[in-house]
VOGU-3710 file (C-alpha; in Angstrom, 3 decimals, decimal comma):
1> mltdlvqirr> -5,838/-16,578/4,333  -3,967/-14,892/7,168  -5,517/-11,629/8,427  -4,267/-11,411/12,015  -2,176/-8,221/12,038  0,067/-9,377/14,901  0,983/-12,567/13,048  1,397/-10,706/9,761  3,824/-8,279/11,373  5,795/-11,065/13,054
11> lgekmldenk> 5,913/-13,328/10,002  6,405/-10,440/7,567  9,422/-9,213/9,524  10,762/-12,754/9,791  10,443/-13,192/5,998  11,735/-9,730/5,039  14,877/-11,072/3,351  12,959/-13,916/1,718  10,426/-11,462/0,298  13,233/-9,273/-1,045
21> rlrqhlkrhn> 14,678/-12,363/-2,752  11,257/-13,007/-4,279  11,487/-9,711/-6,176  14,871/-10,742/-7,558  13,407/-14,116/-8,491  10,567/-12,433/-10,376  13,005/-10,126/-12,176  15,241/-13,002/-13,309  12,488/-15,235/-14,656  9,701/-14,722/-17,149
31> fverrlkiia> 6,387/-14,999/-15,373  3,019/-14,120/-16,767  2,436/-10,827/-15,000  -1,272/-11,109/-15,731  -1,459/-14,370/-13,745  0,199/-12,757/-10,704  -2,149/-9,767/-10,940  -5,144/-12,136/-11,037  -3,869/-13,840/-7,880  -3,426/-10,443/-6,197
41> qtieeeidcl> -6,863/-9,279/-7,358  -8,499/-12,416/-5,963  -6,824/-11,899/-2,589  -7,710/-8,195/-2,632  -11,375/-9,103/-3,170  -11,343/-11,598/-0,278  -9,960/-9,184/2,320  -12,095/-6,382/3,729  -9,872/-3,329/4,039  -12,412/-1,677/6,347
51> acanccrvat> -11,823/-4,457/8,861  -8,131/-3,523/8,899  -7,168/-0,008/7,708  -3,641/-0,808/8,858  -2,125/0,901/5,813  -3,688/4,165/7,000  -2,262/3,600/10,469  1,262/2,608/9,400  2,185/3,988/5,968  2,799/7,577/4,957
61> tkvterdvee> 0,826/9,004/2,045  2,691/10,973/-0,572  0,519/13,580/-2,278  0,868/15,111/-5,719  -0,137/18,577/-6,820  -3,242/17,040/-8,373  -4,109/15,321/-5,064  -3,718/18,649/-3,243  -6,026/20,414/-5,711  -8,662/17,640/-5,538
71> larflrirpg> -8,653/17,449/-1,737  -8,643/21,244/-1,330  -11,632/21,524/-3,677  -13,452/18,784/-1,732  -12,719/20,466/1,611  -13,613/23,875/0,110  -10,311/25,468/0,986  -7,441/26,879/-1,057  -4,618/24,516/-2,046  -2,137/26,569/0,003
81> qfvrdytvks> -4,283/26,187/3,097  -4,590/22,449/2,457  -0,803/22,114/2,227  -0,345/24,135/5,426  -3,037/22,357/7,447  -2,926/18,764/6,173  0,596/18,020/4,921  4,214/17,946/6,021  7,423/17,810/4,022  9,271/14,493/4,239
91> eeeglvlkrt> 12,942/14,390/3,323  12,548/11,004/1,595  9,079/11,312/0,051  8,357/15,011/-0,409  4,883/16,210/0,502  2,959/13,699/2,651  -0,307/13,812/4,570  0,004/14,678/8,242  -0,397/11,913/10,764  -2,084/11,748/14,133
101> esgcvflsgn> -1,485/9,205/16,910  -3,889/6,841/15,142  -2,489/7,314/11,629  -3,478/9,380/8,600  -5,076/12,706/9,393  -8,163/11,610/7,421  -8,614/8,276/9,208  -11,652/8,013/11,478  -11,932/4,575/13,067  -11,278/2,340/10,075
111> ectvyehrpr> -12,768/4,695/7,506  -11,299/7,417/5,309  -13,195/10,681/5,683  -12,130/11,777/2,174  -12,481/8,336/0,549  -14,048/9,477/-2,738  -11,301/12,108/-3,108  -8,356/10,242/-1,549  -4,868/10,599/-3,068  -3,932/8,453/-6,056
121> tcqdfphlvr> -1,476/6,397/-4,020  -4,331/5,431/-1,666  -6,555/4,503/-4,613  -3,858/2,196/-5,999  -2,808/0,677/-2,658  -1,391/-1,913/-2,145  -0,029/-1,428/-5,703  -0,156/-5,095/-6,647  -2,993/-4,783/-9,150  -2,858/-1,039/-9,907
131> gagsfvsrmw> -0,030/1,464/-9,911  2,574/3,274/-11,942  5,330/1,298/-13,615  5,572/-2,397/-14,237  4,412/-4,983/-11,763  7,977/-6,109/-10,972  9,167/-2,519/-10,527  6,517/-2,035/-7,827  7,639/-5,214/-6,048  10,564/-3,481/-4,289
141> qmadratycp> 8,088/-1,984/-1,801  6,253/-5,208/-1,112  8,671/-6,782/1,378  7,997/-3,922/3,809  4,270/-3,842/3,049  4,042/-7,557/3,827  4,713/-6,636/7,474  1,478/-4,636/7,801  -0,888/-5,384/4,892  -2,800/-8,692/4,826
151> ivynaleafk> -3,308/-8,398/1,062  0,409/-8,049/0,361  1,410/-10,722/2,858  -0,985/-13,289/1,377  -0,220/-12,288/-2,223  3,533/-12,734/-1,753  2,971/-16,156/-0,229  0,745/-17,095/-3,191  3,340/-15,727/-5,662  5,974/-17,961/-4,087
161> detgfnr> 3,771/-20,996/-4,627  2,788/-19,952/-8,168  6,357/-19,312/-9,335  8,073/-22,222/-7,600  10,134/-19,837/-5,492  12,706/-21,662/-3,355  11,995/-20,429/0,181
//
C-alpha cells in the first residue's frame, strides 16, 4: 500500500492517461461494481485519512444550499453570513469553501474543525464507495484524484489488477 504523498503525486501524474483509459475500460466491460466497491472499501479502511488530509489541502469543496444551512446552524450564524465569510464563487464549480494557504478554511493541522457537520462531498470523499450517480460515472474524477489521494491511487491500481486492465 503506497501512502507517500510525493510518490503518489509523481506516479499519479505519470499514470494520468492510463487512469483515464481505466475508466473507459470499466465502461466498456461488465464488471461487478460491488466487487470494486469492496476493494475500495478495504483500502479506505486501511488508510488513516488523519495521517494525510491531503484532499483538504488540494481539492476544492463544492457546497450545496443544504451544506450552507447545516454549517451556518453549527457555527450559529445566518446562512448569508456563512456564504459571505466562508465561501467563494467558482466559475467551474459554483459555491465552494474558501481556502487558506494550508487548504480548506476549516482545516486545522490534519483535522476538520466542522467534521460532524462537513459538506456532503467531504462525507462521500473520495467517492469510490459513496457518492451520487453510478460507480463508473464517478470514475471520471479519479484520474486526477489519484495524484493526491492515497485511497484513490491504491484503489485504481487494485482495480487494474482485478479487471485485467492492460497497462
